[in-house]
KEKE-3310 file (N, C-alpha, C; in steps of 0.2 Angstrom, whole numbers, plus 5000, padded with zeros to 4 digits):
npx = (5004:5010:5019:5010:5003:5013:5017:5005:5002:5014:5017:5028:5039:5047:5057:5050:5052:5047:5048:5049:5053:5048:5040:5024:5015:5003:4991:4974:4965:4972:4972:4959:4955:4964:4959:4947:4951:4954:4966:4976:4982:4985:4995:5007:5020:5027:5041:5057:5067:5081:5083:5087:5098:5110:5108:5107:5099:5090:5082:5076:5063:5055:5041:5036:5039:5046:5051:5060:5070:5075:5079:5091:5106:5107:5119:5122:5109:5095:5088:5072:5059:5043:5032:5019:5004:5001:4988:4983:4984:4973:4957:4946:4934:4936:4946:4944:4941:4953:4963:4959:4961:4975:4979:4975:4983:4996:4995:4994:5006:5014:5010:5016:5029:5031:5029:5040:5041:5047:5048)
npy = (4994:5006:5009:5011:5022:5032:5033:5038:5050:5058:5058:5059:5063:5054:5039:5025:5009:4993:4981:4966:4956:4944:4941:4939:4941:4953:4958:4953:4961:4973:4977:4979:4990:5000:5002:5008:5021:5024:5020:5009:4993:4981:4979:4979:4971:4959:4959:4952:4959:4956:4957:4970:4974:4978:4991:5009:5020:5034:5035:5022:5014:5006:4997:4989:4981:4968:4969:4980:4974:4964:4969:4972:4982:4998:5006:5024:5027:5036:5029:5026:5022:5016:5011:5001:4992:4975:4972:4961:4952:4953:4947:4938:4944:4957:4962:4971:4983:4985:4985:4997:5006:5005:5009:5022:5027:5025:5034:5046:5047:5047:5059:5068:5066:5069:5083:5087:5086:5080:5063)
npz = (5000:5004:4993:4982:4987:4989:4975:4970:4977:4976:4963:4950:4958:4965:4963:4965:4974:4980:4992:5002:5017:5018:5005:4999:4989:4983:4994:4993:5000:5001:4988:4987:4996:4992:4979:4983:4984:4971:4967:4959:4962:4956:4946:4954:4961:4973:4978:4984:4996:4995:4981:4979:4985:4979:4974:4974:4986:4991:5002:5013:5018:5031:5036:5046:5061:5060:5047:5049:5058:5050:5038:5026:5027:5019:5012:5014:5013:5019:5033:5037:5049:5050:5060:5057:5060:5055:5045:5040:5050:5058:5063:5052:5050:5053:5045:5033:5039:5046:5036:5030:5040:5042:5029:5029:5039:5034:5023:5029:5035:5024:5017:5026:5025:5011:5012:5018:5032:5048:5050)
capx = (5000:5014:5021:5005:5001:5018:5016:4999:5002:5020:5018:5035:5045:5051:5057:5048:5052:5044:5050:5048:5058:5045:5035:5019:5011:4999:4985:4968:4962:4976:4970:4952:4955:4967:4954:4942:4954:4956:4973:4977:4988:4986:5001:5012:5023:5029:5048:5061:5072:5088:5084:5088:5104:5116:5105:5107:5093:5090:5078:5074:5057:5052:5034:5034:5045:5050:5055:5066:5075:5078:5081:5099:5108:5108:5124:5121:5102:5092:5083:5066:5055:5036:5029:5011:5001:4999:4981:4981:4984:4966:4952:4944:4928:4939:4952:4943:4942:4960:4966:4957:4964:4982:4980:4974:4989:5001:4994:4995:5013:5017:5009:5021:5036:5031:5029:5046:5040:5051:5044)
capy = (5000:5012:5010:5014:5028:5037:5035:5042:5057:5062:5058:5057:5066:5049:5033:5020:5002:4990:4974:4963:4951:4938:4943:4934:4944:4959:4955:4955:4967:4979:4979:4982:4996:5005:5003:5013:5028:5025:5018:5002:4989:4974:4978:4979:4964:4958:4957:4951:4964:4954:4959:4977:4975:4982:4997:5015:5023:5040:5033:5015:5015:5000:4999:4985:4979:4963:4971:4984:4969:4959:4973:4973:4989:5001:5012:5030:5029:5038:5024:5028:5016:5018:5005:5000:4985:4971:4971:4954:4948:4954:4942:4939:4949:4964:4964:4976:4989:4986:4987:5004:5010:5005:5013:5029:5029:5026:5040:5052:5048:5049:5066:5072:5064:5073:5090:5088:5086:5075:5057)
capz = (5000:5004:4986:4978:4990:4987:4968:4969:4981:4974:4956:4948:4962:4968:4960:4971:4974:4986:4993:5008:5019:5017:5001:4998:4984:4985:4998:4990:5004:4999:4982:4988:5000:4988:4974:4985:4983:4964:4966:4956:4964:4952:4942:4958:4963:4979:4977:4990:4997:4992:4974:4979:4989:4976:4972:4979:4988:4996:5008:5014:5024:5034:5038:5051:5065:5058:5042:5052:5061:5045:5032:5025:5027:5012:5013:5011:5012:5025:5035:5041:5051:5051:5062:5056:5062:5050:5045:5038:5056:5061:5062:5045:5049:5054:5040:5029:5043:5048:5030:5029:5045:5041:5023:5030:5043:5029:5019:5033:5036:5017:5016:5030:5021:5005:5014:5022:5039:5051:5050)
cpx = (5004:5017:5016:5003:5006:5018:5011:5000:5008:5021:5025:5041:5049:5051:5056:5049:5050:5046:5049:5053:5055:5039:5030:5014:5007:4993:4979:4964:4965:4973:4963:4952:4958:4963:4949:4945:4956:4963:4974:4983:4990:4992:5007:5014:5025:5036:5052:5066:5079:5089:5086:5095:5110:5114:5106:5101:5094:5087:5076:5069:5055:5046:5031:5040:5049:5054:5061:5072:5078:5080:5088:5100:5110:5113:5121:5113:5100:5087:5078:5062:5048:5033:5021:5010:5000:4992:4979:4981:4977:4962:4948:4938:4930:4944:4950:4944:4949:4964:4965:4961:4972:4983:4980:4980:4995:5001:4995:5003:5017:5016:5014:5027:5036:5032:5035:5046:5044:5046:5048)
cpy = (5006:5014:5014:5021:5034:5038:5040:5049:5061:5062:5056:5060:5060:5043:5028:5013:5000:4983:4972:4958:4944:4939:4937:4936:4949:4956:4957:4961:4973:4982:4982:4989:5002:5007:5008:5020:5029:5023:5010:4998:4983:4973:4978:4972:4965:4955:4956:4956:4962:4956:4966:4979:4979:4989:5003:5018:5029:5038:5025:5016:5008:5001:4994:4983:4974:4965:4975:4979:4965:4963:4973:4981:4992:5007:5018:5032:5031:5032:5027:5022:5019:5012:5005:4993:4981:4969:4964:4949:4949:4948:4944:4944:4956:4966:4970:4983:4990:4988:4995:5008:5011:5009:5020:5032:5030:5032:5046:5053:5050:5056:5070:5071:5069:5080:5092:5088:5080:5069:5052)
cpz = (5000:4997:4982:4981:4988:4980:4967:4971:4978:4967:4954:4952:4965:4963:4965:4969:4980:4986:5000:5010:5018:5012:4999:4993:4987:4988:4994:4994:5003:4993:4982:4991:4996:4982:4976:4984:4976:4963:4965:4958:4960:4949:4947:4960:4970:4979:4984:4990:4995:4985:4973:4982:4986:4973:4977:4980:4992:5002:5007:5020:5025:5037:5043:5055:5063:5052:5044:5054:5055:5038:5032:5026:5020:5013:5010:5011:5019:5027:5039:5043:5053:5054:5062:5058:5055:5049:5043:5044:5060:5059:5055:5045:5051:5049:5036:5033:5045:5042:5029:5034:5044:5034:5025:5035:5039:5025:5022:5034:5029:5016:5020:5027:5015:5007:5017:5029:5042:5052:5053)
residu = (MET:ALA:GLU:GLY:LEU:LEU:ARG:HIS:LEU:ALA:GLY:ASN:ARG:TYR:ASP:VAL:SER:SER:ALA:GLY:THR:HIS:PRO:GLN:GLY:VAL:HIS:PRO:LYS:SER:ILE:GLN:VAL:MET:GLY:GLU:LEU:GLY:ILE:GLU:LEU:ILE:SER:GLN:SER:SER:ASP:HIS:VAL:ASP:GLU:TYR:VAL:ASP:GLN:ARG:PHE:ASP:TYR:VAL:VAL:THR:VAL:CYS:ASP:ARG:ALA:LYS:GLU:GLN:CYS:PRO:VAL:PHE:PRO:ASN:ALA:ASN:ALA:LEU:HIS:TRP:ALA:PHE:ASP:ASP:PRO:SER:ALA:ALA:ALA:ALA:ASP:GLU:GLN:THR:ILE:GLU:PHE:ARG:ARG:VAL:ARG:ASP:ALA:ILE:ARG:SER:ARG:ILE:GLN:LEU:PHE:ILE:ALA:GLY:GLU:PRO:VAL)
# end
């Protein structure tokens, strides 16, 4: 969701990549709740972070505690950690609500980031 939101909110101001320490594909609920904002995620992939270790980044943002602990170090990158709950861990009947809540929290954090606020 963070990749889709940053692309949507910042346009071409950033070259955005997204990866995980245990990629499992884009969650259907992510596709659903992002679609509610008119943001399409179907073309996004879930890459493994190891695919990016030789690339240079200005920022590396981790969005969950597990990722922060397991993410490799990217030299010269500004490392940011935004701890969000994993909405897929919610009970099945609460997942849509949780995905929306986390989506909105990520959107707020990205808006601050784009505005140059400390995050």
